[in-house]
Backbone as CSV, one residue per row, in Angstrom:
resi,resn,N_x,N_y,N_z,CA_x,CA_y,CA_z,C_x,C_y,C_z
1,UNK,6.643,-31.695,29.122,6.957,-30.510,29.727,5.660,-29.901,30.419
2,UNK,5.992,-29.213,31.623,4.986,-28.475,32.444,5.357,-27.152,32.597
3,UNK,4.355,-26.765,32.947,4.160,-25.164,33.229,5.368,-24.499,33.857
4,UNK,5.705,-25.255,35.173,6.767,-24.938,36.001,7.925,-25.376,35.232
5,UNK,8.146,-26.408,34.584,9.555,-26.600,33.518,9.831,-25.091,32.861
6,UNK,8.477,-24.703,32.376,8.697,-23.652,31.312,9.017,-22.370,31.938
7,UNK,8.481,-22.060,33.004,8.735,-20.926,33.767,10.167,-20.989,34.458
8,UNK,10.936,-22.227,34.780,12.343,-22.160,35.042,13.252,-21.653,33.655
9,UNK,12.347,-22.251,32.761,13.275,-22.057,31.224,13.659,-20.537,30.943
10,UNK,12.245,-19.841,31.377,12.056,-18.585,30.861,12.940,-17.809,31.886
11,UNK,12.940,-18.025,33.033,14.153,-17.491,34.026,15.392,-17.673,33.910
12,UNK,15.828,-18.726,33.184,17.170,-19.193,32.730,17.505,-18.378,31.314
13,UNK,16.378,-18.157,30.591,16.737,-17.304,29.720,17.146,-15.865,29.756
14,UNK,16.605,-15.391,30.849,16.401,-14.034,31.322,17.659,-14.099,31.763
15,UNK,18.307,-14.996,32.604,19.426,-14.477,33.373,20.715,-15.027,32.373
16,UNK,20.719,-15.928,31.350,21.712,-16.152,30.964,22.062,-15.504,29.656
17,UNK,20.955,-15.194,28.802,20.735,-14.500,27.363,20.450,-13.464,27.597
18,UNK,19.793,-12.733,28.088,19.364,-11.243,27.953,20.353,-10.463,28.894
19,UNK,20.275,-10.732,30.371,21.032,-9.925,31.119,22.501,-9.945,30.918
20,UNK,22.962,-10.941,30.353,24.626,-10.965,29.690,24.791,-10.158,28.633
21,UNK,23.869,-10.164,27.759,24.515,-9.369,26.376,23.857,-8.188,26.048
22,UNK,23.505,-7.392,27.430,23.184,-5.801,27.191,21.655,-5.658,27.117
23,UNK,20.833,-6.875,27.184,19.568,-6.351,27.452,19.289,-6.056,28.936
24,UNK,19.160,-4.395,29.260,18.991,-4.338,30.347,17.720,-3.217,30.856
25,UNK,16.790,-3.080,29.931,15.791,-2.424,29.851,14.763,-3.388,30.732
26,UNK,14.316,-2.624,31.931,13.842,-3.658,32.744,12.213,-3.938,32.403
27,UNK,11.693,-2.809,31.071,10.238,-3.385,30.857,10.429,-4.477,29.521
28,UNK,11.459,-4.289,28.988,11.830,-5.440,27.913,12.345,-6.936,28.935
29,UNK,13.142,-6.888,29.751,13.390,-7.725,30.908,12.062,-8.523,31.214
30,UNK,10.994,-7.718,31.427,10.095,-8.113,32.578,9.105,-8.710,31.462
31,UNK,8.814,-8.049,30.184,7.650,-8.370,28.991,8.407,-10.148,28.432
32,UNK,9.463,-10.059,28.668,10.270,-11.244,27.759,10.123,-12.880,29.067
33,UNK,10.128,-11.875,30.110,10.213,-13.044,31.163,8.547,-13.334,31.650
34,UNK,7.518,-12.700,31.103,6.173,-12.974,31.449,5.641,-13.857,29.970
35,UNK,6.074,-13.535,29.130,5.280,-14.081,27.680,5.708,-15.593,27.445
36,UNK,4.729,-16.426,27.664,5.469,-18.242,27.224,5.841,-18.313,25.785
37,UNK,6.878,-18.455,25.789,7.486,-18.439,24.513,7.186,-19.848,24.022
38,UNK,6.702,-20.690,24.408,6.605,-22.153,24.080,5.097,-21.922,23.214
39,UNK,4.573,-21.264,23.421,3.392,-21.291,22.794,3.469,-20.869,21.083
40,UNK,4.762,-20.208,21.100,4.746,-19.609,19.678,5.860,-20.338,18.865
41,UNK,6.418,-21.677,19.161,6.859,-22.165,18.455,6.129,-23.725,18.082
42,UNK,6.907,-24.594,17.141,5.972,-25.846,16.574,5.961,-26.533,17.500
43,UNK,5.121,-27.558,17.727,5.032,-28.408,18.677,5.962,-29.444,18.973
44,UNK,6.852,-29.708,18.021,7.613,-30.779,18.068,9.075,-30.087,18.680
45,UNK,9.041,-28.514,18.481,10.122,-27.851,19.056,9.869,-27.115,20.577
46,UNK,8.889,-27.053,21.251,8.713,-26.511,22.498,9.792,-26.768,23.757
47,UNK,10.842,-28.040,23.592,11.408,-28.380,24.448,12.506,-27.466,24.127
48,UNK,13.077,-26.859,23.199,13.532,-25.713,22.627,13.526,-24.373,22.646
49,UNK,12.429,-24.109,23.149,11.487,-22.968,23.076,12.522,-21.804,23.284
50,UNK,13.200,-22.019,24.313,14.191,-20.874,25.061,15.407,-21.063,25.132
51,UNK,15.785,-21.872,23.855,17.366,-22.171,23.719,17.865,-21.024,22.811
52,UNK,19.177,-20.755,23.167,19.765,-19.506,22.531,20.111,-20.152,20.775
53,UNK,18.941,-20.016,20.187,19.418,-20.682,18.757,18.039,-20.007,17.961
54,UNK,18.111,-20.278,16.451,16.780,-19.867,15.894,15.970,-20.988,15.682
55,UNK,14.818,-20.773,15.925,13.891,-22.010,15.768,13.015,-22.179,14.286
56,UNK,13.600,-23.352,13.707,12.719,-23.403,12.199,11.336,-23.452,12.618
57,UNK,10.272,-22.912,11.349,9.251,-22.782,11.263,8.553,-23.348,10.162
58,UNK,9.772,-23.662,9.017,9.142,-24.126,7.637,9.143,-22.924,6.931
59,UNK,9.131,-23.560,5.407,9.139,-22.489,4.293,10.568,-21.590,4.644
60,UNK,11.373,-22.006,5.052,12.562,-21.229,5.157,12.481,-19.900,6.253
61,UNK,11.839,-20.190,7.081,11.391,-18.696,8.258,11.866,-19.361,9.242
62,UNK,12.267,-18.893,10.299,12.790,-19.053,11.480,12.239,-18.027,12.377
63,UNK,11.962,-18.671,13.972,11.703,-17.772,14.752,13.033,-17.053,15.480
64,UNK,13.290,-15.852,15.750,14.593,-15.063,15.988,14.738,-15.517,17.709
65,UNK,16.164,-15.570,17.546,16.907,-15.628,19.003,16.100,-14.866,20.020
66,UNK,16.013,-15.369,21.474,15.634,-14.185,22.356,16.561,-13.332,22.686
67,UNK,17.664,-13.646,22.348,18.799,-12.237,22.527,18.868,-11.435,21.558
68,UNK,18.412,-11.972,20.313,18.319,-10.611,19.354,17.123,-9.835,19.497
69,UNK,16.110,-10.429,19.782,14.779,-9.903,19.853,14.901,-9.048,20.710
70,UNK,15.704,-9.123,22.364,15.698,-8.243,23.233,17.058,-7.441,23.173
71,UNK,17.706,-7.405,22.321,18.559,-6.287,22.070,17.950,-5.425,21.305
72,UNK,16.993,-5.855,20.042,16.090,-4.921,18.953,15.148,-3.896,20.050
73,UNK,14.554,-4.813,21.066,13.622,-4.098,21.803,14.118,-2.927,22.907
74,UNK,15.802,-3.307,23.446,16.403,-2.160,24.113,16.651,-1.300,23.437
75,UNK,17.033,-1.484,22.085,17.489,-0.426,21.529,16.399,0.413,21.074
76,UNK,15.096,-0.024,20.703,14.068,0.776,20.266,13.279,1.554,21.441
77,UNK,13.453,1.093,22.810,13.152,1.832,24.151,11.682,2.060,23.712
78,UNK,10.739,1.040,23.898,9.389,1.361,23.434,8.558,1.892,24.802
79,UNK,7.738,2.608,24.398,6.911,3.411,25.615,5.451,3.503,25.617
80,UNK,5.104,3.506,26.543,3.549,2.984,26.658,2.620,3.861,25.705
81,UNK,3.060,4.707,25.083,2.219,5.722,24.550,2.571,5.209,22.914
82,UNK,3.731,4.378,22.566,3.778,4.287,21.186,2.895,3.391,20.321
83,UNK,2.501,3.722,19.261,1.905,3.028,18.291,3.093,2.311,17.158
84,UNK,2.943,0.986,17.611,4.171,0.091,16.975,3.505,-0.865,16.091
85,UNK,4.447,-1.181,14.888,4.563,-1.735,13.736,5.669,-3.211,14.107
86,UNK,5.242,-4.279,13.764,5.917,-5.620,13.843,6.036,-6.234,12.327
87,UNK,7.097,-6.071,11.690,7.159,-6.563,10.697,7.811,-7.818,10.331
88,UNK,7.367,-9.076,10.043,7.783,-10.216,10.142,7.466,-10.621,11.580
89,UNK,6.232,-10.752,11.628,5.342,-11.446,12.720,5.441,-12.771,13.004
90,UNK,6.153,-13.701,12.080,6.178,-15.047,12.285,5.108,-15.535,12.879
91,UNK,5.262,-16.235,14.046,4.254,-16.830,14.815,3.713,-16.042,15.950
92,UNK,4.238,-14.847,15.729,3.535,-13.649,16.809,4.380,-13.332,17.793
93,UNK,5.421,-14.138,18.578,6.018,-13.811,19.512,6.685,-12.269,19.876
94,UNK,7.255,-11.788,18.962,7.856,-10.566,19.108,6.247,-9.494,19.494
95,UNK,5.447,-9.712,18.363,4.272,-8.715,18.882,3.437,-9.087,20.140
96,UNK,3.731,-10.121,20.765,3.062,-10.461,21.915,3.850,-9.987,23.134
97,UNK,5.338,-9.706,22.951,6.138,-9.103,23.831,6.027,-7.622,23.902
98,UNK,6.029,-7.319,22.884,5.852,-5.580,22.391,4.675,-5.090,23.156
99,UNK,3.664,-5.721,22.825,1.979,-5.707,23.067,2.274,-5.105,24.653
100,UNK,2.950,-5.777,25.267,3.181,-5.694,27.077,3.662,-4.308,27.225
101,UNK,4.373,-3.506,26.173,5.141,-2.444,26.524,4.290,-1.033,26.276
102,UNK,3.796,-1.265,24.816,3.257,-0.022,24.239,1.735,0.141,23.761
103,UNK,1.250,1.142,23.412,-0.259,1.233,23.305,-1.046,0.427,22.676
104,UNK,-0.388,0.188,21.183,-1.033,-0.732,20.189,-0.181,-1.197,19.467
105,UNK,-0.200,-2.520,18.734,0.860,-3.194,17.875,-0.230,-3.598,16.823
106,UNK,0.580,-3.347,15.262,0.073,-3.968,14.535,1.100,-4.796,13.910
107,UNK,1.094,-6.147,13.635,1.872,-7.316,13.425,1.725,-7.545,11.702
108,UNK,2.770,-7.710,10.831,2.257,-8.067,9.285,3.047,-9.109,9.187
109,UNK,2.343,-10.083,8.776,3.013,-11.412,7.927,2.478,-11.965,6.673
110,UNK,3.498,-12.555,5.901,3.163,-12.753,4.690,3.109,-14.409,4.159
111,UNK,3.369,-15.162,5.159,3.493,-16.736,5.074,2.098,-16.696,5.609
112,UNK,1.135,-17.411,4.656,-0.044,-17.682,5.160,-0.330,-18.683,6.564
113,UNK,0.692,-19.769,6.369,0.690,-20.753,7.617,1.126,-20.017,8.605
114,UNK,2.019,-19.306,8.643,2.643,-18.598,9.895,1.572,-17.276,10.310
115,UNK,0.856,-17.079,9.393,-0.233,-15.813,10.001,-1.218,-16.447,10.711
116,UNK,-1.545,-17.793,10.123,-2.718,-18.568,10.783,-2.267,-18.539,12.283
117,UNK,-0.869,-19.387,12.146,-0.205,-19.916,13.721,-0.371,-18.590,14.447
118,UNK,0.081,-17.191,13.920,0.165,-16.223,14.995,-1.456,-15.567,15.288
119,UNK,-2.227,-15.999,14.593,-3.591,-15.381,14.800,-4.307,-16.046,16.167
120,UNK,-3.849,-17.799,16.096,-3.998,-18.477,17.200,-3.473,-18.260,18.141
121,UNK,-2.097,-17.906,18.344,-1.246,-17.797,19.521,-1.531,-16.599,19.976
122,UNK,-1.853,-15.699,19.116,-2.203,-14.212,19.644,-3.593,-13.940,20.194
123,UNK,-4.461,-14.809,20.030,-5.551,-14.926,20.511,-5.774,-14.252,21.925
124,UNK,-6.793,-13.299,22.124,-6.814,-12.870,23.707,-5.650,-11.848,23.821
125,UNK,-4.924,-11.423,23.094,-4.203,-10.215,23.072,-4.873,-9.013,22.447
126,UNK,-4.204,-7.741,22.089,-5.142,-6.722,21.228,-3.993,-6.505,20.384
127,UNK,-3.258,-7.384,19.871,-2.462,-7.247,18.538,-3.052,-7.349,17.448
128,UNK,-3.189,-6.641,16.167,-3.782,-6.583,14.966,-3.044,-7.208,14.098
129,UNK,-3.188,-8.499,13.559,-2.711,-9.263,12.880,-3.007,-8.677,11.354
130,UNK,-2.198,-8.472,10.409,-2.357,-8.256,8.801,-1.575,-9.211,8.008
131,UNK,-2.150,-9.602,7.097,-1.348,-10.589,6.403,-1.309,-9.938,4.883
132,UNK,-0.099,-9.892,4.469,0.584,-8.946,3.466,1.801,-9.039,3.260
133,UNK,2.495,-8.661,2.100,4.068,-8.499,1.924,4.462,-7.830,3.231
134,UNK,5.549,-8.331,3.327,6.642,-7.718,4.666,7.421,-6.482,4.013
135,UNK,7.649,-6.290,2.994,8.664,-5.028,2.568,7.362,-4.066,2.216
136,UNK,5.990,-4.081,2.404,5.450,-3.320,2.251,5.103,-2.497,3.559
137,UNK,4.869,-3.285,4.855,4.646,-2.941,5.844,2.925,-2.918,6.089
138,UNK,2.392,-1.743,6.554,1.129,-1.694,6.818,0.570,-0.083,6.921
139,UNK,0.766,0.375,5.373,0.394,1.809,5.557,-0.711,1.977,6.116
140,UNK,-1.992,1.454,6.180,-3.160,1.793,6.714,-3.138,2.178,8.059
141,UNK,-2.116,1.704,8.502,-2.185,2.104,10.188,-1.022,3.248,10.427
142,UNK,-0.257,3.877,9.426,0.711,4.662,9.919,0.165,6.172,10.158
143,UNK,0.825,6.990,10.777,2.492,6.781,11.118,2.460,6.091,12.192
144,UNK,3.874,5.401,12.942,3.898,4.680,13.514,5.066,5.231,14.637
145,UNK,4.850,5.137,15.827,6.423,5.575,16.523,7.555,4.762,16.908
146,UNK,7.136,3.600,16.399,7.911,2.525,16.568,8.020,1.462,15.307
147,UNK,8.594,0.936,14.578,8.544,-0.150,13.973,9.695,-1.072,14.372
148,UNK,9.313,-2.166,14.507,10.077,-3.439,14.617,10.323,-4.488,13.478
149,UNK,11.443,-4.580,12.855,11.513,-5.693,11.843,12.225,-6.918,12.320
150,UNK,11.546,-7.553,12.656,11.961,-9.082,13.750,13.079,-9.871,12.763
151,UNK,14.048,-9.038,12.040,14.540,-10.171,11.554,15.869,-9.669,10.955
152,UNK,16.766,-10.357,9.984,17.366,-9.606,9.169,17.288,-9.344,7.714
153,UNK,17.649,-7.962,7.390,17.339,-7.546,5.670,18.690,-6.653,5.303
154,UNK,18.563,-6.882,4.168,19.800,-6.071,3.351,19.411,-4.537,3.538
155,UNK,18.411,-4.408,3.467,18.057,-2.898,3.328,16.435,-2.763,3.781
156,UNK,16.613,-1.155,4.033,15.218,-0.947,4.694,14.139,-0.154,3.646
157,UNK,13.006,-0.662,2.690,12.501,-0.226,2.149,11.993,1.367,2.246
158,UNK,11.982,2.148,1.191,11.111,3.901,1.409,9.766,3.243,1.768
159,UNK,8.979,2.836,1.476,7.784,2.395,1.753,7.620,2.270,3.303
160,UNK,8.575,1.452,4.311,8.470,1.194,5.307,9.311,2.495,6.313
161,UNK,10.308,2.971,5.712,10.318,4.614,6.465,9.511,5.443,6.216
162,UNK,8.662,5.529,5.126,7.398,6.620,5.285,6.382,6.472,6.246
163,UNK,6.638,5.299,6.724,5.315,4.870,7.611,5.623,5.176,8.999
164,UNK,7.149,5.840,9.350,7.469,6.312,10.607,6.820,7.560,10.898
165,UNK,6.554,7.881,11.920,5.979,9.338,12.752,7.458,10.102,12.470
166,UNK,7.273,11.485,12.694,8.408,12.334,13.003,9.034,11.955,14.552
167,UNK,10.296,11.640,14.154,11.074,11.316,15.561,10.636,9.581,15.997
168,UNK,10.270,9.315,15.115,10.068,7.529,15.184,11.388,7.066,15.015
169,UNK,11.048,5.651,15.921,12.416,4.982,15.769,11.864,3.576,15.055
170,UNK,13.006,2.940,14.154,12.898,1.816,13.576,14.184,0.886,14.035
171,UNK,14.029,-0.518,14.387,15.188,-1.144,14.601,15.272,-2.711,13.650
172,UNK,16.370,-3.178,13.492,16.133,-4.442,12.291,17.876,-4.809,12.586
173,UNK,18.146,-5.591,12.269,18.990,-6.450,11.921,19.564,-5.958,10.292
174,UNK,20.625,-5.360,10.359,20.819,-5.170,8.736,22.202,-6.231,8.189
175,UNK,21.953,-6.713,7.218,22.796,-7.693,6.962,24.046,-6.947,6.010
176,UNK,25.150,-7.539,6.520,26.460,-6.512,5.913,27.367,-7.529,5.593
177,UNK,27.605,-7.912,4.372,28.613,-9.198,4.068,28.272,-9.967,5.008
178,UNK,26.960,-10.663,4.779,26.674,-11.683,5.420,26.403,-11.682,7.214
179,UNK,26.777,-10.734,7.602,26.875,-10.363,9.069,25.894,-9.727,9.220
180,UNK,25.001,-10.272,10.353,23.617,-9.191,11.049,23.763,-8.364,12.030
181,UNK,23.705,-6.903,11.820,23.925,-6.010,12.851,22.652,-5.387,13.233
182,UNK,22.507,-5.304,15.030,21.390,-5.123,15.481,21.602,-3.489,14.861
183,UNK,20.336,-2.843,14.579,21.016,-1.276,14.336,19.483,-0.759,14.784
184,UNK,19.746,0.594,14.975,18.455,1.709,15.195,18.442,2.743,14.091
185,UNK,17.513,3.053,13.890,17.228,4.215,13.013,16.237,5.268,13.567
186,UNK,16.204,6.220,13.000,15.425,7.588,13.432,15.089,8.232,12.320
187,UNK,13.799,9.107,12.340,13.544,9.625,11.423,13.561,10.912,11.659
188,UNK,13.845,11.889,11.253,13.648,13.316,11.785,14.136,14.295,10.639
189,UNK,13.595,15.577,10.546,14.004,16.518,9.744,14.351,16.184,8.264
190,UNK,13.293,15.541,8.059,12.837,14.837,6.508,14.307,14.051,6.405
191,UNK,14.919,13.311,6.676,15.716,12.256,6.385,15.658,10.994,7.534
192,UNK,16.393,10.133,7.252,16.281,9.016,8.171,17.739,8.030,7.977
193,UNK,18.296,7.813,9.058,19.856,7.229,9.297,19.591,6.181,10.022
194,UNK,20.431,4.959,9.984,20.517,4.315,11.258,22.076,3.733,11.853
195,UNK,22.368,3.202,12.782,23.465,3.417,13.536,23.486,1.503,13.726
196,UNK,24.654,1.016,13.228,24.697,-0.707,14.038,25.286,-0.486,15.430
197,UNK,24.615,-1.356,16.433,24.982,-1.350,17.625,25.955,-2.709,18.066
198,UNK,25.347,-4.014,17.373,25.979,-4.893,17.995,25.738,-6.118,17.007
199,UNK,26.586,-7.081,16.782,26.364,-8.116,15.881,25.257,-9.140,16.580
200,UNK,24.615,-10.029,15.462,23.813,-10.994,16.586,23.029,-11.604,15.421
201,UNK,23.084,-12.920,15.651,22.532,-13.923,14.694,21.036,-13.669,14.861
202,UNK,20.353,-13.408,13.304,19.271,-13.288,13.363,18.413,-13.915,12.151
203,UNK,17.136,-14.093,12.197,16.401,-14.912,11.308,16.618,-14.075,10.110
204,UNK,16.633,-14.304,8.545,16.398,-13.351,7.932,15.274,-13.489,7.000
205,UNK,14.709,-12.239,6.645,13.377,-12.377,6.265,13.217,-11.948,4.832
206,UNK,12.292,-12.667,4.163,12.437,-12.727,2.850,11.697,-11.361,2.134
207,UNK,12.328,-10.743,1.056,11.612,-9.480,0.314,12.416,-8.506,0.598
208,UNK,13.747,-8.616,1.316,14.297,-7.291,1.407,15.739,-7.610,0.809
209,UNK,15.732,-7.750,-0.398,17.139,-7.950,-0.878,17.563,-6.553,-1.973
210,UNK,18.715,-6.149,-1.648,19.143,-5.047,-1.457,19.035,-4.967,-3.370
211,UNK,18.644,-3.906,-3.943,18.682,-4.090,-5.389,19.891,-3.857,-6.098
212,UNK,20.417,-4.637,-6.932,22.005,-4.785,-7.190,22.124,-3.764,-8.492
213,UNK,23.238,-3.314,-8.615,23.493,-2.020,-9.246,23.930,-3.139,-10.999
214,UNK,23.738,-2.372,-12.117,24.010,-2.822,-13.064,25.469,-3.097,-13.413
215,UNK,25.848,-4.436,-13.889,27.525,-4.589,-14.274,27.717,-4.473,-15.709
216,UNK,28.390,-3.929,-16.342,29.029,-3.703,-17.516,30.019,-4.447,-18.117
């Protein structure tokens, strides 16, 4: 594969996977059309880097689909003044895309192998990569104007919500009876709530299993 091939694949991704599925924010489209996704997938998967499918990364982790990430970012409405947190950095793709749209990005990854891959792939960017439990976020850098959970979770822990600034936005795919739904949450007036906007296949992140109630 050549750089020209990958450029054509990026253009096809934008035309067939983003613009046709509600990803219409010009800054999101421009950022995803500029970041070389092939740098963020395993070497034996580069030919499928721009496919409309989850990319296996090992250890039961996957790279989110372009469409899912595009919808998350579109709902998030990134601003050039935002301080952002990416939870579930994986190999760093989402953080690299978001870094083109906001003032600063901190990305958290708990898998050592993925964190190492992300660190290498993000070299030359201003993304701060932090290794630690995904469900705890990164309190030291809070508050954040925008939190992107790049994957599907059953619930959003209070520890992460508490890291949102007042009027801050959080986007994630919330799992509901096995279906992942792109959702946008906002913090304001001492409360936090989410609204589902679309169904989308998303990579499931570890550590976000909803506590089960007691059964008598």
